[in-house]
N, C-alpha and C positions, 0 to 999 in steps of 0.2 A: 482572315481565317474564318472558314465556314463552321458554324455550329451545327452539330448533328441534332436532328429533330428527336426529341424525347417523347415516347408514348405517354400520354397523360395517365395519371392514376385512375383506376376505375371509380366511377362516382359512388358515393356512399350508399345510394339507393340500391345499386347493383350488388354491393357487398352484403347489404342487409338481406336481400333476397336469397343470395347464395348461402348465407349462414342459416337462414330460416329453413331452407330446403334440406341442408345437412342435418339440422336438428330433427326435422320430421322423419328422415330416414332412420336416424339413431333411435328415436322414440319408438318407431314401429318395430325395430329389432329388439329393443328393450322390452316391448310389450309381450314378447314371447315368454318372458319369465313370470308374467302375472296372468294366470288363466282365470277368466271370469267364470265362476261356477254356473252362472245363468246361461252362458254360451257354450259350455262344454257339452259333450255327448255322453250319455249314460246308457250303456247297452246291456241288456240281459239276453243271453243266448241259451237256448235249450236244444239238446240233441237227443233224438229218439234212438235208444240202443236196444230196443226189443228185436226179436228175431226177424220181423218183417223189414227192418231197416238195413239188413246186411247187404243187399244189392246196391244200396245207395250211399254207402258210407264213404266211398272215394269221392263222390260228388259233394258230400257234406264237407269234406276236407277242403275242396276247392272253394266252396262258398265261404267258409270261415276265413280263408286267406283273403278273399275279396273284402270281407267285413273289416278285418284287421288293417288292411291297406288303406281304408277310408278314415281311420282314426287319426286324431291330432293330439299334440301334447296337452296333457291335462284330462283327456278323455278317460272314461272308466268303462271296463267291460268285465262281466262276470259270466260264468258258464254253469249249467246244470244238466242233469240227465233226466230224460223221460223214461221211466221204468214202470214196473208194476206197483211200486210204492213211491211215486214221484215226490209227494209231499211228506209222507210219514218217515221216509228214509232219505230226506234231502241232504246232500252234502255238496257244496260248490266244487266244481272241477277246478276252477281257478277264479281269482279276483285280481284284476290288474288295473292300476292307475298309471297311465303313461306319464313319465316325468316331463315337466316343462324345461325349456332351455333358457338359461339366464345369460344374455349376451355379455353382461359385464363381469360375471364371475365364473361361468362354466367353460370348460374346455370342450370345443366342438367334437373333437375326435373321441374323447372319453365319454361324452354324452351319447354319441352314436353307438359306441360299444355297449353302453348301459342299456339303451333301447333294444339293441340286437339281442342282448342276454335275456332281457325280460320277455321279448317276443319268442325267443327259442324255448324258454321255459313254458310259455303258454302253449306253443305247438306240441311240445313233449307231453303235456298234460292231456291235450286233445287226442293225440295219437294213441296214448295208452287206453283211452276210453273207446275210440273207434276200432281199435284192434281187439277189444274184448269179444269173447264168443260165448258169453253166458246164455243160458237157455231161458231168457226172459220172454214169455209169450204175451203178457198183457202190457198195455201202455196207457197210463193215466195222463192223457194230454191235458185235460181240463185243469187238473191240479197244478200244472206248470204256470197257468195264468194266476192262480192264487199265490204261488211263490213270488211271481213277478210283482204282484201288488205289494207284498211285504218288502221286497227288495227296493222298490222305487219310493217307498214311503219316506218322507222327509229329505229326499234328494232333490237337488235343483239341477236344471240343465235340460237339454233336448233328449227326451226319453224315448228309447227304442227297444223293441223286443223282436228277436228273430227265433222262429221255431222251425227246426229242421226235422220233419216227420212226414209220414204218409197221411197223417191226420185221421187215421182209423182208430178212434177211441175204443179201447177194449178194457173194460173194468167190470167190477161186480154189478154195476148198474146199467151200463150201456155197452153194446157190442155192435159197432158199425158194420162189421163183416157179415154178421148174421141177421141183424135187424133191418127191417124195411123202413127207411127214413122218410115217411110220409109227413105231410104238413101237421097232421094230428099228433104223430110221434114226436116231432120237434117241439110242438106246443107243450105237450105233457112233460117232456124232458126238461125244457126251460123252466116250467113252473116248479118241478121237483127240485131242480138245482137252486132256484130262488128261495124256496121254502127252507132249504138246508143251509142257506147262507154261502153258497158256493159260486156266486157270480160276483167277482171282485170289481172294484172301481179302478178303471185304467184310463181315466180321462187324461188327455194330453200325452198319451203313449202311442207312438207309431208302431205298427206291427207288420212284419214281413213273414210270410209262411212259404217255405220252399221244401219240395219233396212230396207234395200232395200227390196221392195216387189212389186209384181204385181199379177194380177188375173190368169195369165197363164205363163208358161215357155217362150213362144214366146214373150209375152209382156215384161217379165223381161229382156230378153236379148236385146230387142229393146230399152228399157229405158236405160239400161247400155251402149248401143252403143252411145246414145246421150251424156251421161255424160263422157264417155271415150274421145269423140271428144272434148267436151267443156273443160275438164280439160287439155287436150293436148294443146289446144289453149292458156290456161292461163300460161302454162309452169310449172304447179305443178307436183309433183310426187305422183300419186295415189298409195298408199301402199296397200289398200284393198277396195274392193267394195263387200259387202256381207250383208246377212240378220242378221248376228251377228258380234260382234267386234272381228276381227282376228288379232293376232300378234301385238297388240299395244305395242310399245317399245320406 
């Protein structure tokens, strides 16, 4: 009688490798539940709702959708308005920390529903602001950077600020629509702001500016020259200054 050949058991080394691989996969899935605050993203978003922003608000909405789509579990995003009293009347539009997913204890379907609910509430808050038609003629853009400094203080993570505005500062001190932004004007403005303590420290903060606009190419570059100088004084890293949102990551 012929004996059937039996397939030998897998060697111990093979089983050990297989088990180790499985544990690595599980560990990576479990890691989703423990967000390292040093690795999370902290985003401060400012939206200009002065009258000059009306033609761009639909674009602002699309930019915000792109920003939110880049966020990961554990990331934080907060929003504020650029108005005539940006800092004196500051009230957050929203403050959201996206919940992490715990592979061992969370239900994936319920977690997705929770994230969708939070995101929907965020968009509802944004929509209510973008749909407002208040007659706000001035825009204190500079003060949004002061608010950002306060917001980022004592927070850990990859810090980002996004400003959705035409960047035409219009306050009791500066009026980019009417003023001629010469090199001397910019020097005097920076010195005045420094003397008043209005140049914040934004080191390790990446900044994206979208919506920048001016009535002429010459004016556009003159205004950009001011903001380049101002942001350099703050120590921030300006990743983009453009009419549209470029390369947000």
